[in-house]
N, C-alpha and C positions, 0 to 999 in steps of 0.2 A: 784711328787706324791701329795704333799699338794695342788698344784695349781689345779690339776685335781679334787681332792676331793671338793675344794671350788666351782669350776665351776659346779660340779655335784649337790651340795646342792642348788646352785643358780637356776639351771634348774629345780630341783625338786619343788622349791617354785613357779616358773613360771607356771609349768604344774598343780600344785595344784590350783592356782588362775584360770587358764583356765578351769579346770574341774568344779569349783564352779560357775563361771560366765556363763558357756555355758550349763546350765541344760535344758534350753528351747530354743534350736537353731532355728532360723528363719531368713528369709531375712531381716526383720525389725531390728532384733538384730544385725545381721552382718553389715548392711549398716548404721544404725542410732542409735544403742544402745537403741532402744525403747524410745528414748528421755527422759531418766531417770537418766543420769549421774550427780553426784554431781559436781558442778563447781570447787570446790577446788581440787578434785582429777584430773579433766581434766587439770587444770592449772599446778599442780605439775608434772604430767606425760608429759605434753607438753614441759617442760623444757628439759627433757632428750631426747624426740623425736626430738626436734629441734637442739640439740647440735650435736649428732651423734658421731661415733667413729673417724671420720676425725678431728673434732674439738678437741677431746681429744688428738690427736697426733700432729696436725698441729699448733694450736693456741699458745702453749708454744714456738714453734720454730719460730714463726713470729718475735719475738724480735731480732733475729739474723740479719734480713735485713730491718726491718721497725720499730724497737723499739716497743713501745706500741701504735703506731698510729692507730691500729685496733680499739681502744676504740672510735675513732671518728665515725666509722661506727656503733658501738654499740649504741652510743648516738642517731644516726639517727633511729635506730631500734625503740626507744621509740615512736617517732612521727609516724612511720609507723604502729605500733600496735594500736595507738589511732585512726588512720584513718580507719584501718580494723574494729575496734570495733564499731565506730560510723557512718561509711559510708556504709561498705559492709555487716556487720552482720545484720543490720535492714532489708536490702533488702532480704537476704537469709531467714531470719525467717518469714518475711511477706509472701513470696511465698511458704513457707513450703517445701524447696528443699531437695532432697536426694543427688543430686550432684549439684555443683554450676554452671556447664556449661549449665544446663537447662535454666538458666537466659538469656544466649546468644540466645537461641532458642526463648524465649518469646519476646525478644527485637529486634533481628536482623534476625531471620529466621533459618531454618534448617541447611543451609550450614555453618553459623557461629557457630551453636551449635556443629556440627560434627567437624569443624576445631578446635575449642577450646579444645574439648575432645581429639582429635588426638594429638595436641601439648602437652597436659598434659601427655598423655601416653608416648610419645617420651621423653619428658623432665624428667619425673619421673623415667622411666626405666633406662636411661643412668646415671642420676645424682645419684640415689640410688645405682646402681651397682658400680659406681666409688667410692663412699664412702665405700661401703661394701668390695670392692676389697682391699683397704688399710688395713682394719681390718683383713681380711682373710690372707693376706700376713704376717702380724705380728704374728697372732695366729699360723700360720704354722711354722714360724721360732722358736717361743717359745716352741711349743709342739713337734717340729721335726716330723711333719706329712706331707704326700704328699699334694701339693696345691689343687689338684682336690678333694681329699677326704675331705679336710678341708672345701672347698666351699660347696660341696654336703651335708655334714653333717650339717653345720650351717644353710643352707637354708631349709633343711628338718625339722630341729627342729622348725624353725619359722613357717613353714607350719603346722606342727602338732598342735601347741598350738593356732593357729589362725583359723583353718579350720572350727570350729563350731561356736564360739562366735564372731569372727571377731572384729569389733570396740568395742563391749561391753566388750570383754575380754581385749583389749588393753588399755582401760582407766585405768584398775587396774594393769595390768602387767607393764605398763609404769611407774606407781608410784613406784613400787619396783625397776625397772631399774634405775630411776632417783636417788633414795636413795643410791643404790649401787655405782653409778657413782660418786656422790658427796662425799660419804663416802671414796671411794678410793682416790679421788683427795685431800681431806683434810688430809688424813693420809700420802700420798706421800709428800705433802708440809711439814707436821710435821717432817717426816724423813729427808728431805733435810735440814730443819732448824737445826735439831739435828746434822747432819753431818757438818754443818757450825758453830756450837756452838753459835747459835743465839736464843734469846727469841723472842716472837711475836713482841714486841715493837722494838727490835733491827732489826728484819727482815724488818719491815715496813720502818724504817729509812734507812736501807741499800738499799732497792729497790728504794726508792725515790731519793737517792743520786747517784744511778747508771746511767751511760750514756744511757743505754737502756730504761730508764723510760720515755723518751720523749713521750708525747701524742699528742700534737697539732702542726700542721704545717700550719702557716698562710702566709708565705712569698713566697713560691715557687708555682706559679700557674701551672707550667708544670708538677710538680711531681704528681704521682698517689696518694701520701699520703697527698695532700692538703686537709685542713679541709672541705671546702665546697663540694669538689668532694666526699670525703668519707662520709660526713654527709648526703648529698642528696641521694647518692647511697644507704646508709643504709635504708633510708626511703622507697625507691622504691623496694629494695630487699625484705623487709618485705611485702610490699603491694602485690608484685608478688609471692614470694615464700611461703607466708602464706595465704594472702587474696584471691589469685587467684589460689591456689593449693588445689586440692581436698584432698590430703593426710593430709595437715595441718588443713584444715577446717572441715574435717569429724568428728574429735573428738569434735571440738567446737559446731558442729550442733547436738551433742548428749545431750547437756544441756537441762534442763527442759523448759527454756524460754529465751528470748532475754536478759533480765537483768542478768541472771546467766552467759550467754555466754560472755557478755561484762565484767563482773567482772573477769571471767577466763582469757580473753584476756589481760586485763590491768595488772593483777597480774603477769602473766608469762612474759609479755613484759618488765615490769620494772625489773624483776629478771635477765634479760640477762646482764645488766651492771655489777653487782657484780660477776656474774658467770664467765664472760669472763675476768674480772679483776683478778680473782683468777688464771685462766689459764695462763694469761700473766705474773703475778707475779711469778708463778712457773717457767716460762721460764727464767726470770731474775735471780732467785735463782740458776737455773741450770748452767747459765753462770758463776756465782760466784764460784760454786762448781767445774766446769771445771778448772777455773783459780787456785783454791786452790790445785787441784790434778795435775796441770801441764799437763792437757789433752787438745789437740787441739780441737777446736770446729768443728763440722761437716760442710761440704759444703752445705748440704740441711737442712733446718729448720725442716723437718719432721723426721730427725734422732736424734734431740736433746734429746727429752724425752726417746725414746726407748734406746738410747746409755747408759743411766744410769739406767732406770727403768727396762728394759728387760734383761739386762746382769748380774744383781746381784751386780753391783757396789755400790748400796745402801742397799744391803742385800736381802735375799730371800723373806722376808716379802713384800718388795716393788714390787718384781717380781709378786707375787700373786695378790697384790692390783692392779697393772697395768693391768694384764690380766683380772681381774674381771671388772675393770672400762671400759676397751676396749670392752669386750663382752656385758656388760650392755648397753653401749652407742650405740653400733652398732645394737644390737637387737631392741632397742626402736625406731630406725629410720627405719630399714629395715622391721620390721613387719607391721608398719603402711603404708609403701609404698606398700607392697604386697597387703594389704587389700584395699587400695585406688585404685590401678590398677584394681583389681578385680571388685570393685564397679563401677568404671567409664566404664569399658568395658561392663558389664552387663546392666547398666542403660542407658548410653549415646550411646554406639555403637550398642548394640543389642536391646535396648529399651524393655527389659524384666525383670523388677525389681522384679517380683513375682516368677520367675522360679528358684526354689531352686536347681534342677538338673543342670541347666546351671551354676549357681553360683559355685557349687562344681567342675565342669569341668574346668571352667575359672580359679579358684583359683589354681588348679593343673598346668594348662597351664602357668599361670603367674610365678609360682615358677620355672618351667622348663626353661622358657625364661630368667628369672632373673639369674639363674645359668649359662646358656650359655653365657650371656653377661659378667658376671664376669670372666668366664674362657677366654673369648676373650681378656679382659684387661690383663690377665696373659700372653697370647700368644704374645701380642704386647709389653709386658714388660713396660706397662705404669705406671707412678707414678702420682696419682691424688691428688692434694692438694686443700685446700679451695679456694685459689685464682683462680685456674684453673676452679673449679666448678662454681664459681660465674660469671666468664667470659663466660663460656659455657651457663649459665642460661640467660645471656644477649642476646644470640642468640635464644634460644628456648623458653624462657618465655616472651621475648619482644612482640611478636605478641599477647599474652594473655593480656598484659597490654594495648595495643592499642584497642583490641576488647572490653574489659570491660569498658575502658574509654569512647569509642564511645557509647556503649550501655547505660551507665549511664547518659551521657550528652545530648543525642538526645531527641527530643520531645517524649512524652509518648503515643500518640494516633496512635500507629503503630502495627506491625505484632505480631501475636501469633504463637506459635510453630505449631499449627495445620493448619494454613492458608498458602496460597502461595502468598498473596498480601503484601509482605515485602516492606518497604519504599525504599529499595535498588533495588526493582523490581525483577521479576522472572528471567530476563535476567542478571541483574547486580549482583544478589546474587551469581552467579556462580564465580564471580571474587574475592569473599572473601578469598577462600583458596589460590588463586594466589597471592593476596596482602600479606597474612600471610607468604607465602614462600619467596616472593621477598624481603620483608623487611630485614630479616637476611642477605641475599646475598648482598644487597646494603650496609648494615652496614659493612660487611666484606671488601667490595671494598673501602669504605670510610676510614676504619681503615688502610688498606694497603697504600692508597694514602697519608694520613696524616703522616704515618711513613716515607714514601719515600721522600716526598717534605718538610715536616716541622719537621721531627724527633720527632713526637708526637704520642704516642700510647694510644689509649683509654683504660680505665680500667673499673671499675664497671659502669661508666656513659654510657657505651654502651647500657645498659638495657633501659635507658631513651630515647636514640636516636632511638633504635629499636621500642619501643612502639610509639614514635612520628610519625615515618614513616608509621607504620600500621594505626594509627589514620588518618593521612593525606590521605592515599589511600582510606580508607572507606569514608571519607568526600567528596573526589572528585567524587566517583561513586554515592554517594547519591545526589550530586548536579546535576550531569548529568541526573539522573533519574527525578529530580524535573523539569528540563528544558524540558524533553520529555513529561511531563504530560500536 
């Protein structure tokens, strides 16, 4: 009963913020927040939006099978955020973009524009649904409600508070959600420390001395936890899943100017290191608590935090905090995904950015599709973790990496969106979607071949290979066009 009351109060605050921020609803407010968002609010809210409910569950459990080596990826995030702030953001602000895929249209032509938007819609719908599925499953178990009812209710709530203000509302609701998430995380850590009879200093020393505190792996080049693999993958994960993702960039494009957007990007980029360090430290503390209680550790890392926080093993207060943190983290990522999907479909696919009636219909449609995809995950009994989502992003986001890299590096005296004289030529432009689809398929074949012949399986670095293959394909057809001229 207390848990339901806390969630009700939280939702009441979210809807109050939505009502205040959506007093003058318009497409400009929904898509771009009227370009008036304070950079510090965007930065604070983006931490919660980027972390998601899956991070809340999965990252503490990562210590079971890879210790704290995930921090190597987080260090790569910093360099990735700097690249986005000082390479991509200046381009987006100079062109005054509503969606970032319009850049592909201006540099590579209409086919590249539509291909980029289509890959985003596919990637974001599947990735966001996979993340939200995990959260719905846990909420369903904690509240003892039917899975279908849980999914429909949670998506409906997100649709209700985003339907008028869109991104303008999310800048502020995400700030509340981030505060709730970190408040819950800090209090859960405090409760676990109390259960272990540790002070803050003793907890830090105990974590540092634990065998699961290993961060760096320098010697094993085959391991997926090798430092350079994880670090470079972290750089490109951020470039692709933030800098080339309309969902993540849409809030950054609501800042008043480029300088504010860069301050926002650098601030929350640096915050990811201490944030993930807290999650991993919680995981180490939970393994200590399991040993103290004589409880066997779960076979799946995703079960570590729920095993103690959702069952009442640490008290009912932790159950409430865990549920609040889960809901806050999941809402902050799912609401922005739903808004970005609506924006991209209206602006990129339909090319009708001023049609408010269309925007309302698409927003409802995206909520329905989002619900159906989550329910399909339930039918398949799929368990999606951060690692699986990042590997999946290697296939679906890789072509975006290749498209944007080629667009940024090619000479600038070329096609505009409204012209048909693309440098790739009207004939060869048709092959852009084919290359974007072929690259992930070739990557899958290479991954299977290396596993079979060399017992080596690609990890996060698959993203870089996929982007490279797309880039090479675009370069080849551009060269052929040059010879034909």
